[in-house]
C-alpha positions, 0 to 999 in steps of 0.5 A: 139227783139235784133238786129242781130250783123251782121247788124253792119257789113253792113258798107256803102262803102262811110264810109270805105276805101278799100285797092286797093291791097287786098280789106281789109276794114278800118275805116279811111284813116290813118288805110288804109295808115298804112296798105299799108305802112306795107303790100304792100310797094312793090306794085306800087299803089299810091293813092295820084296821080290823 
């Protein structure tokens, strides 16, 4: 029986990085940072602050 391709979409949240502004999900922190810099440069969310 072939795997359902949707099974691969169920990524554990601990393995992904979610944009706090728009909830987009990225596979790496670098991808998330690049997205934030280009898409939300006016937003005042800084994930580096404690």
